[in-house]
C-alpha positions, 0 to 999 in steps of 0.5 A: 712386390716392388723390391721384386722388380729389381729381379727383372734386371735392366727392364725394371730400371725405369719403373723403379726409377719412377717409384723411387721418386714417388710420393709414397715413401714406402714404394720409394724405399721398396724401389731403392731396395729393388734397384740394388738388384740391377747392375746398370751405370744408371742405378748409381745416379738414381740411388744417388738422387735419394741421398736426401730423401725426406723419409728416414726409412728410404735412406735406411734402405739406401744405407742397407744397399751400400753396405751390401755393395760394400760387402759388410 
């Protein structure tokens, strides 16, 4: 459900940003995935903040996002 917010475009940027910082690691990972569907200069800085996330699943979601962006 959270990931699908990314298809709402910039309108979902704020909520996904907040979810990416929350206590629930599954919601953070889903928010990172959702952010990958939004083309915004803010998306990069939000994702950059997740690089050192304490949960490996969140970091994996970020890596998948970077791989997708690079065309791999």
